[in-house]
All heavy atoms as a GROMACS GRO file, in nm:
protein
  578
    1MET      N    1   0.232   1.288  -0.209
    1MET     CA    2   0.228   1.152  -0.158
    1MET      C    3   0.319   1.065  -0.245
    1MET      O    4   0.342   1.095  -0.361
    1MET     CB    5   0.086   1.098  -0.158
    1MET     CG    6  -0.007   1.176  -0.065
    1MET     SD    7  -0.163   1.091  -0.032
    1MET     CE    8  -0.121   1.006   0.116
    2ILE      N    9   0.365   0.956  -0.184
    2ILE     CA   10   0.457   0.866  -0.252
    2ILE      C   11   0.406   0.723  -0.243
    2ILE      O   12   0.351   0.682  -0.140
    2ILE     CB   13   0.599   0.879  -0.192
    2ILE    CG1   14   0.698   0.796  -0.271
    2ILE    CG2   15   0.601   0.845  -0.046
    2ILE    CD1   16   0.842   0.826  -0.237
    3GLU      N   17   0.420   0.650  -0.351
    3GLU     CA   18   0.376   0.510  -0.355
    3GLU      C   19   0.479   0.423  -0.283
    3GLU      O   20   0.598   0.429  -0.312
    3GLU     CB   21   0.363   0.463  -0.500
    3GLU     CG   22   0.325   0.319  -0.513
    3GLU     CD   23   0.324   0.273  -0.657
    3GLU    OE1   24   0.326   0.357  -0.750
    3GLU    OE2   25   0.322   0.151  -0.677
    4ILE      N   26   0.432   0.344  -0.187
    4ILE     CA   27   0.525   0.254  -0.118
    4ILE      C   28   0.490   0.107  -0.140
    4ILE      O   29   0.574   0.021  -0.115
    4ILE     CB   30   0.533   0.284   0.033
    4ILE    CG1   31   0.399   0.265   0.102
    4ILE    CG2   32   0.590   0.421   0.058
    4ILE    CD1   33   0.409   0.265   0.253
    5LEU      N   34   0.370   0.079  -0.185
    5LEU     CA   35   0.328  -0.060  -0.202
    5LEU      C   36   0.231  -0.069  -0.319
    5LEU      O   37   0.150   0.022  -0.340
    5LEU     CB   38   0.260  -0.106  -0.073
    5LEU     CG   39   0.216  -0.251  -0.061
    5LEU    CD1   40   0.236  -0.298   0.082
    5LEU    CD2   41   0.072  -0.268  -0.100
    6ARG      N   42   0.240  -0.181  -0.393
    6ARG     CA   43   0.148  -0.205  -0.505
    6ARG      C   44   0.117  -0.353  -0.508
    6ARG      O   45   0.207  -0.436  -0.505
    6ARG     CB   46   0.216  -0.163  -0.635
    6ARG     CG   47   0.126  -0.177  -0.756
    6ARG     CD   48   0.198  -0.141  -0.882
    6ARG     NE   49   0.231   0.000  -0.884
    6ARG     CZ   50   0.273   0.066  -0.990
    6ARG    NH1   51   0.288   0.002  -1.104
    6ARG    NH2   52   0.301   0.193  -0.984
    7THR      N   53  -0.013  -0.387  -0.514
    7THR     CA   54  -0.050  -0.528  -0.513
    7THR      C   55  -0.192  -0.550  -0.564
    7THR      O   56  -0.276  -0.460  -0.559
    7THR     CB   57  -0.038  -0.588  -0.371
    7THR    OG1   58  -0.064  -0.728  -0.376
    7THR    CG2   59  -0.134  -0.523  -0.273
    8ASN      N   60  -0.219  -0.671  -0.608
    8ASN     CA   61  -0.354  -0.718  -0.640
    8ASN      C   62  -0.409  -0.802  -0.526
    8ASN      O   63  -0.525  -0.842  -0.529
    8ASN     CB   64  -0.353  -0.806  -0.766
    8ASN     CG   65  -0.342  -0.725  -0.892
    8ASN    OD1   66  -0.375  -0.609  -0.895
    8ASN    ND2   67  -0.292  -0.787  -0.996
    9ASP      N   68  -0.326  -0.834  -0.429
    9ASP     CA   69  -0.362  -0.919  -0.316
    9ASP      C   70  -0.447  -0.841  -0.216
    9ASP      O   71  -0.397  -0.756  -0.143
    9ASP     CB   72  -0.234  -0.970  -0.250
    9ASP     CG   73  -0.258  -1.070  -0.140
    9ASP    OD1   74  -0.366  -1.066  -0.077
    9ASP    OD2   75  -0.168  -1.151  -0.114
   10ALA      N   76  -0.577  -0.870  -0.212
   10ALA     CA   77  -0.670  -0.797  -0.126
   10ALA      C   78  -0.636  -0.814   0.022
   10ALA      O   79  -0.653  -0.721   0.102
   10ALA     CB   80  -0.813  -0.842  -0.152
   11VAL      N   81  -0.586  -0.931   0.059
   11VAL     CA   82  -0.550  -0.955   0.200
   11VAL      C   83  -0.429  -0.871   0.238
   11VAL      O   84  -0.427  -0.807   0.343
   11VAL     CB   85  -0.524  -1.105   0.225
   11VAL    CG1   86  -0.473  -1.129   0.364
   11VAL    CG2   87  -0.651  -1.185   0.199
   12ALA      N   88  -0.327  -0.868   0.153
   12ALA     CA   89  -0.207  -0.788   0.180
   12ALA      C   90  -0.242  -0.640   0.185
   12ALA      O   91  -0.191  -0.566   0.270
   12ALA     CB   92  -0.101  -0.814   0.074
   13LEU      N   93  -0.330  -0.597   0.098
   13LEU     CA   94  -0.372  -0.458   0.096
   13LEU      C   95  -0.444  -0.422   0.225
   13LEU      O   96  -0.417  -0.318   0.287
   13LEU     CB   97  -0.462  -0.432  -0.025
   13LEU     CG   98  -0.509  -0.289  -0.046
   13LEU    CD1   99  -0.391  -0.197  -0.069
   13LEU    CD2  100  -0.604  -0.283  -0.164
   14SER      N  101  -0.535  -0.506   0.268
   14SER     CA  102  -0.608  -0.484   0.392
   14SER      C  103  -0.513  -0.482   0.511
   14SER      O  104  -0.524  -0.397   0.600
   14SER     CB  105  -0.714  -0.592   0.410
   14SER     OG  106  -0.785  -0.573   0.530
   15LEU      N  107  -0.417  -0.574   0.514
   15LEU     CA  108  -0.319  -0.579   0.621
   15LEU      C  109  -0.234  -0.453   0.623
   15LEU      O  110  -0.209  -0.395   0.728
   15LEU     CB  111  -0.230  -0.703   0.608
   15LEU     CG  112  -0.119  -0.717   0.712
   15LEU    CD1  113  -0.174  -0.717   0.854
   15LEU    CD2  114  -0.037  -0.841   0.684
   16ALA      N  115  -0.191  -0.408   0.507
   16ALA     CA  116  -0.110  -0.287   0.498
   16ALA      C  117  -0.185  -0.168   0.554
   16ALA      O  118  -0.130  -0.089   0.633
   16ALA     CB  119  -0.070  -0.261   0.353
   17GLU      N  120  -0.311  -0.153   0.516
   17GLU     CA  121  -0.392  -0.042   0.568
   17GLU      C  122  -0.405  -0.050   0.720
   17GLU      O  123  -0.392   0.050   0.789
   17GLU     CB  124  -0.531  -0.043   0.505
   17GLU     CG  125  -0.533   0.001   0.361
   17GLU     CD  126  -0.674   0.004   0.307
   17GLU    OE1  127  -0.725  -0.103   0.268
   17GLU    OE2  128  -0.734   0.114   0.307
   18ALA      N  129  -0.430  -0.170   0.771
   18ALA     CA  130  -0.446  -0.188   0.916
   18ALA      C  131  -0.316  -0.158   0.990
   18ALA      O  132  -0.317  -0.092   1.095
   18ALA     CB  133  -0.493  -0.330   0.946
   19LEU      N  134  -0.203  -0.205   0.937
   19LEU     CA  135  -0.074  -0.180   1.000
   19LEU      C  136  -0.042  -0.031   1.003
   19LEU      O  137   0.002   0.022   1.106
   19LEU     CB  138   0.038  -0.256   0.927
   19LEU     CG  139   0.039  -0.407   0.944
   19LEU    CD1  140   0.136  -0.470   0.843
   19LEU    CD2  141   0.075  -0.446   1.085
   20LEU      N  142  -0.063   0.035   0.891
   20LEU     CA  143  -0.035   0.178   0.885
   20LEU      C  144  -0.128   0.256   0.977
   20LEU      O  145  -0.083   0.346   1.050
   20LEU     CB  146  -0.046   0.228   0.741
   20LEU     CG  147   0.062   0.174   0.646
   20LEU    CD1  148   0.030   0.213   0.501
   20LEU    CD2  149   0.200   0.220   0.686
   21GLN      N  150  -0.254   0.222   0.977
   21GLN     CA  151  -0.350   0.290   1.064
   21GLN      C  152  -0.310   0.269   1.211
   21GLN      O  153  -0.313   0.362   1.290
   21GLN     CB  154  -0.491   0.238   1.040
   21GLN     CG  155  -0.595   0.308   1.125
   21GLN     CD  156  -0.735   0.253   1.098
   21GLN    OE1  157  -0.752   0.143   1.046
   21GLN    NE2  158  -0.835   0.331   1.136
   22GLY      N  159  -0.271   0.146   1.246
   22GLY     CA  160  -0.231   0.116   1.382
   22GLY      C  161  -0.108   0.193   1.426
   22GLY      O  162  -0.089   0.221   1.545
   23ALA      N  163  -0.022   0.229   1.329
   23ALA     CA  164   0.098   0.306   1.358
   23ALA      C  165   0.073   0.456   1.351
   23ALA      O  166   0.165   0.536   1.366
   23ALA     CB  167   0.209   0.267   1.260
   24GLY      N  168  -0.052   0.494   1.325
   24GLY     CA  169  -0.086   0.636   1.318
   24GLY      C  170  -0.043   0.702   1.188
   24GLY      O  171  -0.024   0.823   1.183
   25ILE      N  172  -0.029   0.623   1.082
   25ILE     CA  173   0.015   0.674   0.952
   25ILE      C  174  -0.104   0.676   0.858
   25ILE      O  175  -0.166   0.573   0.832
   25ILE     CB  176   0.126   0.585   0.894
   25ILE    CG1  177   0.246   0.581   0.988
   25ILE    CG2  178   0.166   0.633   0.754
   25ILE    CD1  179   0.350   0.477   0.950
   26GLU      N  180  -0.135   0.794   0.807
   26GLU     CA  181  -0.244   0.806   0.710
   26GLU      C  182  -0.196   0.756   0.574
   26GLU      O  183  -0.084   0.782   0.534
   26GLU     CB  184  -0.290   0.950   0.699
   26GLU     CG  185  -0.361   0.999   0.823
   26GLU     CD  186  -0.422   1.137   0.802
   26GLU    OE1  187  -0.468   1.166   0.689
   26GLU    OE2  188  -0.424   1.213   0.898
   27CYS      N  189  -0.283   0.682   0.507
   27CYS     CA  190  -0.249   0.635   0.373
   27CYS      C  191  -0.370   0.651   0.282
   27CYS      O  192  -0.483   0.668   0.328
   27CYS     CB  193  -0.203   0.490   0.376
   27CYS     SG  194  -0.331   0.370   0.417
   28PHE      N  195  -0.343   0.645   0.153
   28PHE     CA  196  -0.447   0.652   0.052
   28PHE      C  197  -0.428   0.534  -0.042
   28PHE      O  198  -0.315   0.509  -0.087
   28PHE     CB  199  -0.437   0.784  -0.027
   28PHE     CG  200  -0.535   0.793  -0.139
   28PHE    CD1  201  -0.668   0.819  -0.115
   28PHE    CD2  202  -0.493   0.775  -0.270
   28PHE    CE1  203  -0.759   0.826  -0.220
   28PHE    CE2  204  -0.583   0.782  -0.375
   28PHE     CZ  205  -0.716   0.808  -0.350
   29VAL      N  206  -0.534   0.461  -0.070
   29VAL     CA  207  -0.526   0.349  -0.164
   29VAL      C  208  -0.579   0.397  -0.299
   29VAL      O  209  -0.698   0.422  -0.315
   29VAL     CB  210  -0.605   0.227  -0.114
   29VAL    CG1  211  -0.596   0.113  -0.216
   29VAL    CG2  212  -0.554   0.181   0.022
   30ALA      N  213  -0.487   0.409  -0.393
   30ALA     CA  214  -0.523   0.453  -0.528
   30ALA      C  215  -0.568   0.333  -0.610
   30ALA      O  216  -0.522   0.221  -0.587
   30ALA     CB  217  -0.403   0.520  -0.594
   31ASP      N  218  -0.657   0.356  -0.701
   31ASP     CA  219  -0.708   0.253  -0.793
   31ASP      C  220  -0.792   0.148  -0.723
   31ASP      O  221  -0.814   0.040  -0.775
   31ASP     CB  222  -0.593   0.185  -0.870
   31ASP     CG  223  -0.505   0.285  -0.942
   31ASP    OD1  224  -0.561   0.381  -0.998
   31ASP    OD2  225  -0.382   0.268  -0.940
   32ARG      N  226  -0.842   0.179  -0.605
   32ARG     CA  227  -0.923   0.083  -0.529
   32ARG      C  228  -1.048   0.041  -0.606
   32ARG      O  229  -1.089  -0.073  -0.602
   32ARG     CB  230  -0.964   0.144  -0.396
   32ARG     CG  231  -1.047   0.050  -0.310
   32ARG     CD  232  -1.104   0.115  -0.186
   32ARG     NE  233  -1.007   0.171  -0.099
   32ARG     CZ  234  -0.947   0.104   0.001
   32ARG    NH1  235  -0.975  -0.021   0.020
   32ARG    NH2  236  -0.859   0.165   0.077
   33HIS      N  237  -1.107   0.133  -0.679
   33HIS     CA  238  -1.234   0.105  -0.745
   33HIS      C  239  -1.219   0.071  -0.894
   33HIS      O  240  -1.316   0.068  -0.968
   33HIS     CB  241  -1.329   0.222  -0.726
   33HIS     CG  242  -1.355   0.251  -0.582
   33HIS    ND1  243  -1.424   0.165  -0.500
   33HIS    CD2  244  -1.315   0.354  -0.504
   33HIS    CE1  245  -1.428   0.215  -0.377
   33HIS    NE2  246  -1.361   0.327  -0.377
   34MET      N  247  -1.097   0.041  -0.935
   34MET     CA  248  -1.075   0.004  -1.075
   34MET      C  249  -1.144  -0.128  -1.110
   34MET      O  250  -1.175  -0.153  -1.225
   34MET     CB  251  -0.925  -0.007  -1.105
   34MET     CG  252  -0.856   0.126  -1.117
   34MET     SD  253  -0.923   0.231  -1.247
   34MET     CE  254  -0.876   0.140  -1.393
   35SER      N  255  -1.170  -0.212  -1.009
   35SER     CA  256  -1.234  -0.341  -1.038
   35SER      C  257  -1.371  -0.322  -1.103
   35SER      O  258  -1.414  -0.406  -1.180
   35SER     CB  259  -1.246  -0.425  -0.911
   35SER     OG  260  -1.330  -0.361  -0.817
   36ALA      N  261  -1.437  -0.211  -1.073
   36ALA     CA  262  -1.566  -0.184  -1.135
   36ALA      C  263  -1.551  -0.164  -1.286
   36ALA      O  264  -1.639  -0.200  -1.363
   36ALA     CB  265  -1.630  -0.061  -1.073
   37LEU      N  266  -1.436  -0.111  -1.326
   37LEU     CA  267  -1.412  -0.085  -1.468
   37LEU      C  268  -1.349  -0.205  -1.539
   37LEU      O  269  -1.368  -0.225  -1.658
   37LEU     CB  270  -1.320   0.036  -1.484
   37LEU     CG  271  -1.375   0.168  -1.429
   37LEU    CD1  272  -1.269   0.276  -1.439
   37LEU    CD2  273  -1.499   0.208  -1.506
   38GLU      N  274  -1.272  -0.284  -1.464
   38GLU     CA  275  -1.200  -0.395  -1.525
   38GLU      C  276  -1.277  -0.526  -1.519
   38GLU      O  277  -1.230  -0.628  -1.568
   38GLU     CB  278  -1.064  -0.413  -1.459
   38GLU     CG  279  -1.074  -0.460  -1.316
   38GLU     CD  280  -0.941  -0.487  -1.250
   38GLU    OE1  281  -0.839  -0.497  -1.319
   38GLU    OE2  282  -0.940  -0.500  -1.128
   39GLY      N  283  -1.391  -0.528  -1.454
   39GLY     CA  284  -1.469  -0.650  -1.444
   39GLY      C  285  -1.421  -0.744  -1.335
   39GLY      O  286  -1.441  -0.865  -1.342
   40SER      N  287  -1.353  -0.691  -1.235
   40SER     CA  288  -1.305  -0.767  -1.118
   40SER      C  289  -1.209  -0.880  -1.155
   40SER      O  290  -1.207  -0.984  -1.090
   40SER     CB  291  -1.423  -0.822  -1.038
   40SER     OG  292  -1.502  -0.718  -0.989
   41ILE      N  293  -1.128  -0.859  -1.258
   41ILE     CA  294  -1.032  -0.963  -1.297
   41ILE      C  295  -0.895  -0.942  -1.234
   41ILE      O  296  -0.806  -1.025  -1.251
   41ILE     CB  297  -1.018  -0.972  -1.450
   41ILE    CG1  298  -0.967  -0.841  -1.509
   41ILE    CG2  299  -1.149  -1.017  -1.513
   41ILE    CD1  300  -0.934  -0.847  -1.657
   42GLY      N  301  -0.875  -0.833  -1.164
   42GLY     CA  302  -0.748  -0.808  -1.096
   42GLY      C  303  -0.636  -0.763  -1.188
   42GLY      O  304  -0.519  -0.784  -1.157
   43ALA      N  305  -0.670  -0.700  -1.299
   43ALA     CA  306  -0.568  -0.658  -1.394
   43ALA      C  307  -0.489  -0.536  -1.346
   43ALA      O  308  -0.374  -0.520  -1.382
   43ALA     CB  309  -0.633  -0.625  -1.528
   44PHE      N  310  -0.552  -0.454  -1.264
   44PHE     CA  311  -0.486  -0.332  -1.216
   44PHE      C  312  -0.451  -0.348  -1.069
   44PHE      O  313  -0.536  -0.380  -0.987
   44PHE     CB  314  -0.576  -0.210  -1.233
   44PHE     CG  315  -0.603  -0.177  -1.377
   44PHE    CD1  316  -0.720  -0.216  -1.438
   44PHE    CD2  317  -0.509  -0.107  -1.451
   44PHE    CE1  318  -0.744  -0.186  -1.570
   44PHE    CE2  319  -0.532  -0.077  -1.584
   44PHE     CZ  320  -0.651  -0.116  -1.644
   45GLN      N  321  -0.326  -0.322  -1.038
   45GLN     CA  322  -0.284  -0.330  -0.899
   45GLN      C  323  -0.328  -0.205  -0.823
   45GLN      O  324  -0.335  -0.097  -0.880
   45GLN     CB  325  -0.132  -0.345  -0.891
   45GLN     CG  326  -0.084  -0.477  -0.947
   45GLN     CD  327   0.064  -0.494  -0.932
   45GLN    OE1  328   0.140  -0.400  -0.944
   45GLN    NE2  329   0.106  -0.617  -0.906
   46ARG      N  330  -0.355  -0.224  -0.696
   46ARG     CA  331  -0.390  -0.112  -0.609
   46ARG      C  332  -0.261  -0.058  -0.551
   46ARG      O  333  -0.167  -0.133  -0.523
   46ARG     CB  334  -0.482  -0.159  -0.495
   46ARG     CG  335  -0.629  -0.177  -0.534
   46ARG     CD  336  -0.644  -0.258  -0.655
   46ARG     NE  337  -0.784  -0.296  -0.681
   46ARG     CZ  338  -0.819  -0.360  -0.787
   46ARG    NH1  339  -0.730  -0.391  -0.878
   46ARG    NH2  340  -0.943  -0.393  -0.806
   47ARG      N  341  -0.253   0.073  -0.531
   47ARG     CA  342  -0.132   0.138  -0.483
   47ARG      C  343  -0.157   0.204  -0.348
   47ARG      O  344  -0.256   0.273  -0.332
   47ARG     CB  345  -0.084   0.242  -0.583
   47ARG     CG  346  -0.051   0.182  -0.719
   47ARG     CD  347  -0.020   0.287  -0.823
   47ARG     NE  348  -0.141   0.364  -0.854
   47ARG     CZ  349  -0.144   0.495  -0.870
   47ARG    NH1  350  -0.035   0.567  -0.860
   47ARG    NH2  351  -0.257   0.556  -0.896
   48VAL      N  352  -0.066   0.183  -0.255
   48VAL     CA  353  -0.076   0.247  -0.124
   48VAL      C  354   0.020   0.366  -0.124
   48VAL      O  355   0.140   0.351  -0.151
   48VAL     CB  356  -0.040   0.150  -0.010
   48VAL    CG1  357  -0.041   0.223   0.124
   48VAL    CG2  358  -0.138   0.033  -0.007
   49LEU      N  359  -0.035   0.483  -0.096
   49LEU     CA  360   0.041   0.607  -0.095
   49LEU      C  361   0.045   0.664   0.046
   49LEU      O  362  -0.055   0.657   0.119
   49LEU     CB  363  -0.023   0.710  -0.189
   49LEU     CG  364  -0.055   0.664  -0.330
   49LEU    CD1  365  -0.136   0.772  -0.403
   49LEU    CD2  366   0.069   0.632  -0.407
   50VAL      N  367   0.160   0.720   0.083
   50VAL     CA  368   0.176   0.788   0.213
   50VAL      C  369   0.247   0.920   0.188
   50VAL      O  370   0.312   0.939   0.085
   50VAL     CB  371   0.255   0.703   0.315
   50VAL    CG1  372   0.182   0.574   0.347
   50VAL    CG2  373   0.396   0.676   0.269
   51ASP      N  374   0.240   1.010   0.286
   51ASP     CA  375   0.316   1.134   0.277
   51ASP      C  376   0.464   1.103   0.280
   51ASP      O  377   0.508   1.013   0.352
   51ASP     CB  378   0.280   1.228   0.393
   51ASP     CG  379   0.144   1.291   0.376
   51ASP    OD1  380   0.103   1.316   0.261
   51ASP    OD2  381   0.078   1.316   0.479
   52ARG      N  382   0.541   1.176   0.204
   52ARG     CA  383   0.685   1.153   0.195
   52ARG      C  384   0.754   1.163   0.331
   52ARG      O  385   0.847   1.090   0.359
   52ARG     CB  386   0.748   1.253   0.098
   52ARG     CG  387   0.895   1.224   0.070
   52ARG     CD  388   0.951   1.316  -0.036
   52ARG     NE  389   0.895   1.295  -0.168
   52ARG     CZ  390   0.933   1.201  -0.254
   52ARG    NH1  391   1.027   1.117  -0.220
   52ARG    NH2  392   0.879   1.193  -0.373
   53ASP      N  393   0.705   1.250   0.418
   53ASP     CA  394   0.771   1.269   0.547
   53ASP      C  395   0.752   1.152   0.644
   53ASP      O  396   0.821   1.145   0.745
   53ASP     CB  397   0.728   1.401   0.612
   53ASP     CG  398   0.578   1.410   0.637
   53ASP    OD1  399   0.502   1.343   0.566
   53ASP    OD2  400   0.538   1.485   0.728
   54VAL      N  401   0.662   1.059   0.613
   54VAL     CA  402   0.645   0.940   0.698
   54VAL      C  403   0.682   0.811   0.623
   54VAL      O  404   0.656   0.701   0.670
   54VAL     CB  405   0.500   0.928   0.754
   54VAL    CG1  406   0.467   1.044   0.845
   54VAL    CG2  407   0.399   0.914   0.641
   55GLU      N  408   0.746   0.828   0.508
   55GLU     CA  409   0.781   0.712   0.427
   55GLU      C  410   0.865   0.610   0.502
   55GLU      O  411   0.837   0.490   0.499
   55GLU     CB  412   0.856   0.755   0.300
   55GLU     CG  413   0.899   0.638   0.215
   55GLU     CD  414   0.986   0.677   0.097
   55GLU    OE1  415   1.024   0.795   0.085
   55GLU    OE2  416   1.019   0.586   0.018
   56SER      N  417   0.970   0.654   0.570
   56SER     CA  418   1.058   0.560   0.641
   56SER      C  419   0.982   0.484   0.748
   56SER      O  420   0.996   0.362   0.762
   56SER     CB  421   1.176   0.634   0.703
   56SER     OG  422   1.260   0.684   0.602
   57LYS      N  423   0.901   0.555   0.824
   57LYS     CA  424   0.822   0.489   0.930
   57LYS      C  425   0.722   0.391   0.869
   57LYS      O  426   0.703   0.281   0.920
   57LYS     CB  427   0.748   0.594   1.014
   57LYS     CG  428   0.667   0.534   1.126
   57LYS     CD  429   0.596   0.641   1.208
   57LYS     CE  430   0.511   0.576   1.316
   57LYS     NZ  431   0.436   0.676   1.394
   58ALA      N  432   0.659   0.430   0.758
   58ALA     CA  433   0.562   0.343   0.692
   58ALA      C  434   0.630   0.217   0.639
   58ALA      O  435   0.578   0.106   0.656
   58ALA     CB  436   0.493   0.418   0.578
   59ARG      N  437   0.746   0.232   0.576
   59ARG     CA  438   0.819   0.117   0.525
   59ARG      C  439   0.858   0.023   0.638
   59ARG      O  440   0.843  -0.099   0.628
   59ARG     CB  441   0.943   0.161   0.449
   59ARG     CG  442   0.912   0.221   0.314
   59ARG     CD  443   1.041   0.267   0.243
   59ARG     NE  444   1.008   0.314   0.111
   59ARG     CZ  445   0.990   0.237   0.005
   59ARG    NH1  446   1.003   0.107   0.017
   59ARG    NH2  447   0.960   0.288  -0.111
   60ARG      N  448   0.910   0.079   0.747
   60ARG     CA  449   0.950  -0.002   0.862
   60ARG      C  450   0.829  -0.077   0.919
   60ARG      O  451   0.837  -0.196   0.951
   60ARG     CB  452   1.014   0.088   0.968
   60ARG     CG  453   1.077   0.016   1.083
   60ARG     CD  454   1.158   0.108   1.174
   60ARG     NE  455   1.087   0.229   1.215
   60ARG     CZ  456   1.110   0.351   1.168
   60ARG    NH1  457   1.204   0.370   1.076
   60ARG    NH2  458   1.042   0.455   1.212
   61THR      N  459   0.716  -0.010   0.929
   61THR     CA  460   0.594  -0.070   0.980
   61THR      C  461   0.551  -0.188   0.894
   61THR      O  462   0.514  -0.295   0.945
   61THR     CB  463   0.481   0.035   0.987
   61THR    OG1  464   0.522   0.139   1.077
   61THR    CG2  465   0.351  -0.025   1.035
   62LEU      N  466   0.556  -0.171   0.763
   62LEU     CA  467   0.514  -0.278   0.672
   62LEU      C  468   0.612  -0.395   0.672
   62LEU      O  469   0.569  -0.510   0.665
   62LEU     CB  470   0.492  -0.222   0.532
   62LEU     CG  471   0.377  -0.122   0.520
   62LEU    CD1  472   0.369  -0.065   0.378
   62LEU    CD2  473   0.245  -0.182   0.561
   63VAL      N  474   0.741  -0.366   0.680
   63VAL     CA  475   0.840  -0.473   0.687
   63VAL      C  476   0.820  -0.554   0.814
   63VAL      O  477   0.817  -0.677   0.812
   63VAL     CB  478   0.984  -0.417   0.680
   63VAL    CG1  479   1.087  -0.523   0.719
   63VAL    CG2  480   1.014  -0.364   0.540
   64GLU      N  481   0.803  -0.485   0.927
   64GLU     CA  482   0.781  -0.553   1.055
   64GLU      C  483   0.651  -0.633   1.055
   64GLU      O  484   0.639  -0.732   1.125
   64GLU     CB  485   0.782  -0.453   1.170
   64GLU     CG  486   0.919  -0.393   1.196
   64GLU     CD  487   0.917  -0.279   1.295
   64GLU    OE1  488   0.808  -0.242   1.346
   64GLU    OE2  489   1.026  -0.224   1.322
   65GLY      N  490   0.555  -0.590   0.974
   65GLY     CA  491   0.427  -0.660   0.962
   65GLY      C  492   0.429  -0.773   0.860
   65GLY      O  493   0.325  -0.835   0.835
   66GLY      N  494   0.544  -0.799   0.799
   66GLY     CA  495   0.556  -0.910   0.706
   66GLY      C  496   0.527  -0.877   0.561
   66GLY      O  497   0.512  -0.968   0.478
   67LEU      N  498   0.519  -0.750   0.528
   67LEU     CA  499   0.486  -0.712   0.390
   67LEU      C  500   0.604  -0.654   0.313
   67LEU      O  501   0.585  -0.588   0.211
   67LEU     CB  502   0.370  -0.610   0.391
   67LEU     CG  503   0.238  -0.663   0.444
   67LEU    CD1  504   0.134  -0.551   0.449
   67LEU    CD2  505   0.187  -0.778   0.359
   68GLY      N  506   0.724  -0.680   0.359
   68GLY     CA  507   0.842  -0.626   0.293
   68GLY      C  508   0.853  -0.662   0.146
   68GLY      O  509   0.901  -0.583   0.065
   69ALA      N  510   0.807  -0.781   0.108
   69ALA     CA  511   0.815  -0.824  -0.031
   69ALA      C  512   0.725  -0.742  -0.124
   69ALA      O  513   0.747  -0.740  -0.245
   69ALA     CB  514   0.776  -0.972  -0.042
   70TYR      N  515   0.628  -0.675  -0.068
   70TYR     CA  516   0.535  -0.596  -0.149
   70TYR      C  517   0.581  -0.451  -0.170
   70TYR      O  518   0.523  -0.379  -0.250
   70TYR     CB  519   0.397  -0.591  -0.083
   70TYR     CG  520   0.325  -0.723  -0.086
   70TYR    CD1  521   0.337  -0.814   0.020
   70TYR    CD2  522   0.244  -0.759  -0.192
   70TYR    CE1  523   0.269  -0.936   0.019
   70TYR    CE2  524   0.177  -0.879  -0.194
   70TYR     CZ  525   0.190  -0.967  -0.088
   70TYR     OH  526   0.124  -1.086  -0.090
   71LEU      N  527   0.683  -0.409  -0.097
   71LEU     CA  528   0.726  -0.269  -0.103
   71LEU      C  529   0.787  -0.233  -0.237
   71LEU      O  530   0.859  -0.313  -0.297
   71LEU     CB  531   0.826  -0.239   0.008
   71LEU     CG  532   0.770  -0.241   0.149
   71LEU    CD1  533   0.882  -0.216   0.250
   71LEU    CD2  534   0.660  -0.140   0.167
   72ARG      N  535   0.761  -0.113  -0.281
   72ARG     CA  536   0.820  -0.059  -0.403
   72ARG      C  537   0.959  -0.009  -0.369
   72ARG      O  538   0.988   0.025  -0.254
   72ARG     CB  539   0.736   0.058  -0.456
   72ARG     CG  540   0.591   0.022  -0.485
   72ARG     CD  541   0.574  -0.066  -0.603
   72ARG     NE  542   0.600   0.012  -0.722
   72ARG     CZ  543   0.608  -0.041  -0.843
   72ARG    NH1  544   0.591  -0.168  -0.862
   72ARG    NH2  545   0.632   0.035  -0.945
   73GLU      N  546   1.045   0.001  -0.467
   73GLU     CA  547   1.178   0.055  -0.445
   73GLU      C  548   1.167   0.202  -0.404
   73GLU      O  549   1.081   0.274  -0.454
   73GLU     CB  550   1.263   0.044  -0.570
   73GLU     CG  551   1.307  -0.098  -0.600
   73GLU     CD  552   1.404  -0.104  -0.715
   73GLU    OE1  553   1.485  -0.009  -0.731
   73GLU    OE2  554   1.401  -0.202  -0.788
   74ARG      N  555   1.256   0.240  -0.316
   74ARG     CA  556   1.258   0.378  -0.268
   74ARG      C  557   1.316   0.467  -0.378
   74ARG      O  558   1.418   0.434  -0.438
   74ARG     CB  559   1.344   0.388  -0.143
   74ARG     CG  560   1.347   0.529  -0.086
   74ARG     CD  561   1.418   0.528   0.045
   74ARG     NE  562   1.319   0.487   0.146
   74ARG     CZ  563   1.345   0.482   0.273
   74ARG    NH1  564   1.463   0.508   0.319
   74ARG    NH2  565   1.251   0.446   0.358
   75LEU      N  566   1.249   0.579  -0.404
   75LEU     CA  567   1.297   0.674  -0.503
   75LEU      C  568   1.388   0.774  -0.437
   75LEU      O  569   1.373   0.807  -0.320
   75LEU     CB  570   1.179   0.746  -0.568
   75LEU     CG  571   1.079   0.655  -0.642
   75LEU    CD1  572   0.963   0.737  -0.693
   75LEU    CD2  573   1.147   0.584  -0.756
   76ALA      N  574   1.483   0.824  -0.512
   76ALA     CA  575   1.579   0.922  -0.457
   76ALA      C  576   1.515   1.055  -0.432
   76ALA      O  577   1.418   1.094  -0.479
   76ALA     CB  578   1.696   0.938  -0.553
   0.00000   0.00000   0.00000
């Protein structure tokens, strides 16, 4: 899996999951439960991971959904 988005913004994270799900793209949110360890201060960003073979489609979906500013740089 490859990281395509990282944020502390719960609304953006929820939107990203909904957009990807609506496009039929499975994703995994890493570090979702870190708030239990950090005391809910938002120190750790949550990461959205997708399979490498759907990366382009996932990125396009998120850009079209208004989340382009949250995308991580594409790795070679």
